[in-house]
C-alpha positions, -999 to +999 in steps of 0.1 A: +000+000+000+029+024+007+039+018-029+007+035-039+011+064-015-008+051+015+005+055+051+002+022+069+013+001+099+016-036+098+005-057+128+010-095+130-015-115+150+001-149+143+028-164+165+054-156+138+057-130+110+041-140+077+006-148+087-006-180+071+025-181+048+043-208+068+041-245+076+045-269+104+057-305+110+042-333+130+059-365+141+038-396+141+053-421+165+031-450+152+049-450+118+081-432+128+078-404+103+076-367+103+050-350+081+054-313+070+024-292+060+024-260+041-004-239+056-002-209+032-025-207+003-002-187-020+013-216-039-021-227-048-034-194-060-010-180-085+023-173-069+043-187-098+054-158-120+054-180-150+016-177-150-006-145-150-012-131-115-046-136-098-058-105-080-068-127-051-032-134-042-018-106-020+017-121-018+020-122-056+008-086-058+035-075-033+062-095-052+051-079-085+053-044-070+088-051-057+098-067-090+107-099-072+100-135-083+099-167-063+112-197-082+084-223-082+085-259-092+051-266-107+036-300-100+004-316-111+001-344-086+001-350-049-009-377-025-044-381-010-053-402+020-090-412+022-107-439+043-112-457+009-074-458+004-044-438-009-048-419-041-027-397-064-043-364-072-039-354-108-056-332-134-080-361-140-092-358-103-129-354-111-130-370-145-135-406-156-105-426-145-096-401-117-098-402-079-135-393-077-143-421-101-122-446-082-138-436-049-174-430-060-179-442-095-197-425-124-223-410-100-195-393-080-180-379-112-213-364-122-218-349-088-183-334-089-190-319-123-222-303-110-204-290-079-177-274-101-203-258-123-222-245-093-189-231-079-181-210-110-199-179-099-181-180-066-147-185-083-155-156-107-164-134-077-131-142-059-111-135-091-129-101-094-121-090-059-093-065-055-063-078-035-069-054-006-104-070+000 
């Protein structure tokens, strides 16, 4: 905001600077492994400078103002753990042959399609919001 001529003060309510842009680790003694979780939404909403910015990503907006980029390694898959089993998320998630199909069959795929269609107005509204909102 100061870049645009506004006077401002920044207050952090989280236990560490950065708000939700951080992660945490949990050790599971039953399997002897540590799991690390990214709690920040930025990587999922357009941080990668190889793609057009989304107005809903405040971190990307700040980086663009500063002329800075964060090197990102794009990925298209990640693991999912459901009661029905372990699955690999992919671009086919809600399509025939994807995770929804494997868990819920053709009916689930159709329900997923309808959900995504019903969510379009909300997604459009979020994309239309200015970053400061």
